[in-house]
C-alpha positions in Angstrom: 109.5 118.8 90.2 108.0 116.2 88.3 105.2 113.7 89.9 105.8 110.2 89.3 102.9 107.7 90.3 104.2 105.7 93.6 103.2 101.5 93.0 102.5 100.2 96.5 105.5 97.3 97.0 103.5 93.7 97.2 103.9 92.2 100.1 104.3 88.4 100.4 103.5 87.8 95.9 104.4 83.9 96.8 100.9 83.9 99.0 98.7 85.3 96.8 96.8 83.5 93.8 97.7 84.0 90.8 94.3 85.7 89.6 94.9 88.2 92.4 98.3 89.2 91.0 96.4 89.6 87.8 93.5 91.4 88.7 95.9 94.0 90.6 97.9 94.5 87.6 94.8 94.7 84.5 93.0 96.8 87.2 96.0 99.4 87.8 96.4 99.4 83.9 92.8 100.6 83.2 92.8 102.8 86.6 95.6 104.6 85.0 94.5 105.3 81.6 90.5 105.4 81.9 90.3 107.7 85.6 88.5 104.8 87.3 90.0 102.7 90.4 88.7 99.7 92.0 88.1 100.1 95.9 89.0 97.3 98.0 85.8 94.6 99.2 85.7 92.4 102.6 82.4 89.7 102.1 81.4 88.5 104.8 78.6 86.0 106.5 77.0 85.2 109.4 73.7 82.6 110.3 71.2 85.2 109.4 73.1 88.4 107.1 75.4 88.8 104.4 77.7 91.8 105.3 80.0 94.1 102.6 82.7 96.3 103.8 83.7 99.0 100.9 86.7 101.0 101.3 85.8 104.6 100.0 87.6 106.9 102.3 86.8 111.0 100.9 83.9 109.9 99.4 80.5 111.7 100.2 77.5 109.2 100.3 75.6 111.6 97.8 78.3 110.6 95.7 77.7 106.6 95.7 75.2 104.9 94.5 74.0 101.6 95.2 71.3 99.2 92.8 70.0 95.4 92.8 68.8 94.0 89.0 68.6 90.1 88.5 69.9 89.1 91.8 73.0 91.3 91.1 73.9 94.1 93.6 76.1 97.1 92.0 78.0 99.7 93.8 79.1 102.8 92.1 80.7 106.2 92.6 82.7 108.6 91.8 85.7 110.2 93.9 86.8 113.3 92.6 90.5 114.8 92.2 90.9 117.6 95.1 95.0 117.9 93.6 94.0 121.9 92.3 92.1 123.3 95.1 93.7 126.3 97.0 96.4 126.9 94.4 99.0 124.2 96.5 101.3 121.9 94.3 100.6 118.2 95.1 104.7 116.7 95.6 102.7 112.9 95.8 99.6 111.5 95.4 98.9 108.2 96.1 95.0 108.7 96.3 92.9 106.6 93.5 90.3 109.2 92.3 87.4 109.0 89.4 85.0 106.2 88.9 84.4 103.0 90.0 82.0 100.0 89.8 81.5 96.5 91.7 78.9 94.1 91.1 78.0 91.1 92.7 75.7 87.7 92.3 74.1 87.2 95.3 72.9 83.9 96.6 69.5 82.7 95.8 69.0 82.8 100.3 69.5 86.7 100.6 65.7 88.8 101.4 66.8 91.5 98.3 64.7 93.8 99.9 66.1 93.6 103.6 69.2 95.7 102.1 70.7 98.1 104.0 73.7 100.4 103.8 75.7 103.1 106.0 78.6 104.9 105.4 81.1 106.3 108.1 84.5 107.1 108.6 85.4 105.8 105.1 83.9 102.5 104.7 80.1 101.9 103.1 78.8 98.8 105.1 76.0 97.0 103.3 73.6 94.2 105.6 71.4 91.8 103.6 69.3 89.9 105.9 69.4 85.7 104.2 65.6 84.6 103.9 64.6 81.7 106.6 65.2 78.5 104.6 62.4 75.9 105.1 62.5 73.1 107.0 62.7 69.9 105.4 59.9 68.1 107.1 60.6 64.0 107.5 58.1 61.6 107.5 57.6 59.2 109.5 57.0 55.9 107.8 53.9 54.1 109.7 
């Protein structure tokens, strides 16, 4: 039996940004040739912190690295292919394997020393506290 890579159908293409479509196109082309993948990421913000969720199921936390340099947060790792274990023959493999790396420039108002990361149920969750901004002081004119 011949394996054919399955490509998920794109939904609501008209509602997507052109840059998102191009990113998907080029990321998939690179992932196919370089044994890498790009995990989905959600970035959210509250009044006091910045949160990043990275979907990387099937990985061990020991295989994930998080670093910060010059205000850029980098998340990287490797998901190993298990398609040859136990002599099983796979007929369809839709999971992406290989290495990944994502980098984000952090805003200036975050406290880099407060970064906390947890990994549970295939989601890497990173919280970064914001610095308390100094309030501008109004000077009363007498």
